[in-house]
C-alpha positions as CSV (number, residue, x, y, z in Angstrom):
1,M,-2.8,17.9,-5.2
2,N,-6.3,18.0,-6.1
3,S,-8.8,15.4,-5.1
4,N,-8.4,13.6,-8.5
5,N,-5.0,12.5,-7.2
6,L,-6.8,11.6,-3.6
7,L,-9.0,9.5,-5.6
8,A,-7.2,7.9,-7.5
9,G,-4.7,7.1,-4.9
10,L,-6.8,5.5,-2.7
11,G,-8.1,3.6,-5.6
12,G,-4.9,1.9,-5.8
13,A,-4.2,2.1,-1.8
14,I,-7.6,-0.8,-2.2
15,V,-6.1,-2.3,-4.8
16,L,-3.0,-3.1,-2.8
17,T,-5.1,-3.9,0.0
18,I,-7.8,-6.2,-1.9
19,L,-4.8,-8.0,-3.1
20,N,-3.2,-8.8,0.5
21,E,-6.4,-9.3,1.9
22,T,-7.8,-12.1,-0.8
23,L,-4.5,-13.7,-1.8
24,K,-3.1,-14.1,2.0
25,N,-3.9,-17.5,2.9
26,V,-3.4,-19.0,-0.2
27,S,0.2,-20.7,0.6
28,G,3.0,-20.3,3.2
29,D,4.7,-18.1,0.8
30,M,1.9,-14.8,0.1
31,P,3.0,-11.3,2.5
32,R,1.4,-10.6,5.1
33,I,1.6,-7.1,4.7
34,E,-0.9,-6.4,7.8
35,L,0.9,-8.3,9.8
36,V,3.7,-5.9,9.8
37,G,1.3,-3.2,10.4
38,E,-0.6,-4.6,13.1
39,E,2.7,-4.8,14.6
40,A,3.4,-1.0,13.8
41,V,0.5,-0.1,15.2
42,Q,0.4,-1.9,18.5
43,K,4.0,-0.6,19.3
44,T,3.4,3.0,18.7
45,A,0.6,2.7,21.1
46,A,3.1,1.0,23.4
47,F,4.9,4.1,22.8
48,F,2.0,6.3,24.3
49,G,1.2,4.0,26.9
50,V,-1.4,2.1,25.1
51,E,-2.0,-1.5,25.3
52,I,-4.2,-2.8,21.9
53,S,-5.6,-6.3,22.9
54,D,-8.9,-6.6,21.1
55,Q,-7.2,-8.8,17.7
56,D,-10.0,-7.1,15.9
57,T,-9.4,-3.6,17.1
58,L,-5.2,-4.2,15.9
59,Y,-6.7,-5.5,13.0
60,G,-8.8,-2.1,12.3
61,A,-6.6,0.1,13.7
62,S,-4.1,-1.5,11.3
63,L,-6.3,-1.4,8.1
64,V,-7.1,2.2,8.5
65,G,-3.3,3.2,8.4
66,D,-2.6,1.2,5.5
67,L,-4.9,3.0,3.5
68,L,-4.3,6.0,4.2
69,S,-0.5,6.0,4.0
70,N,-0.7,4.1,0.7
71,T,-3.7,6.5,-0.3
72,T,-1.2,9.1,0.6
73,Y,1.3,7.9,-1.3
74,F,-0.2,6.8,-4.4
75,S,-1.8,10.7,-4.5
76,L,1.9,11.6,-5.2
77,I,1.6,10.5,-8.4
78,S,1.3,12.8,-11.8
79,G,2.0,13.5,-15.1
80,E,0.6,13.0,-18.9
81,G,1.1,9.9,-21.2
82,S,3.7,8.0,-20.9
83,A,5.6,9.9,-18.2
84,L,2.7,9.1,-15.7
85,W,3.1,5.5,-16.2
86,T,6.4,5.7,-16.0
87,K,6.2,7.6,-12.6
88,A,3.1,4.8,-11.6
89,A,5.3,2.6,-12.0
90,S,8.9,3.8,-9.9
91,A,6.7,4.7,-7.6
92,G,4.9,0.8,-6.9
93,I,8.8,-0.6,-7.0
94,V,10.3,1.8,-4.7
95,A,7.1,1.3,-2.5
96,G,8.0,-2.4,-3.0
97,L,10.7,-2.4,-2.3
98,G,10.8,-0.4,0.4
99,A,7.9,-2.6,2.3
100,V,10.0,-5.5,2.0
101,N,13.4,-3.7,3.4
102,L,12.3,-1.4,6.1
103,P,10.3,-3.0,8.4
104,S,14.0,-5.1,9.9
105,K,15.4,-1.1,9.7
106,L,12.5,0.0,11.8
107,G,13.0,-2.2,14.5
108,L,10.1,-5.0,13.3
109,E,9.4,-8.3,11.4
110,D,10.3,-8.2,8.5
111,E,9.3,-12.2,7.8
112,P,5.6,-11.4,6.8
113,V,6.7,-9.7,3.1
114,A,10.2,-10.6,2.7
115,K,10.6,-14.7,4.5
116,S,11.2,-15.7,0.7
117,P,12.3,-14.3,-3.3
118,N,8.5,-15.1,-4.0
119,T,7.3,-13.4,-0.8
120,K,9.3,-10.4,-1.8
121,L,8.7,-10.1,-5.7
122,L,4.8,-10.5,-4.6
123,T,4.9,-7.8,-2.2
124,T,6.3,-5.4,-4.3
125,A,3.9,-6.7,-7.3
126,Y,1.4,-6.0,-5.1
127,Y,2.8,-2.6,-4.6
128,L,3.5,-1.8,-8.4
129,A,-0.4,-3.2,-8.5
130,G,-2.0,0.2,-6.1
131,A,0.5,2.2,-8.1
132,L,-1.1,0.7,-11.3
133,T,-4.4,1.7,-11.2
134,T,-3.8,4.3,-9.8
135,A,-2.4,5.5,-13.1
136,M,-4.9,4.2,-14.8
137,L,-8.0,6.0,-12.6
138,L,-6.3,9.6,-12.8
139,Q,-6.1,9.1,-16.6
140,I,-9.8,8.7,-16.7
141,L,-10.9,10.7,-14.1
142,E,-9.0,13.3,-15.7
143,K,-10.7,12.8,-19.0
144,Y,-13.8,12.4,-16.9
145,N,-13.2,16.7,-16.1
146,S,-12.0,17.5,-19.2
147,T,-15.7,16.2,-20.7
148,K,-17.1,17.6,-18.2
149,L,-16.4,20.8,-18.6
């Protein structure tokens, strides 16, 4: 993995986060990915004997954790031409389906990301948008670096 992958992955993670944060209050069916993250952070902290009582601290820790994990995941996207876009689309759909289906299997509440068919579809679409953004940024960065040489 090179720095282009990390930067592109960060871009994808930021787009995913912006989508969630700007649209979460549009309607009751919108995904609330951050709520699953907050629960995961709280349960992890409790495992280590720590309680996070301040909502802003919990929200911030969840946001950082989401950005780091999504950057890491999206930075694994690679390839050239149509293969890059196929891998990105596949990675986005898999991540979205995981976000919808894994919380309950991990002991977390899945309602914020899976309460309705529309919520499930939007959750998956957010991850797909992040992955496709990663592919676009990767192409831009690689083109920029090749013209620099």
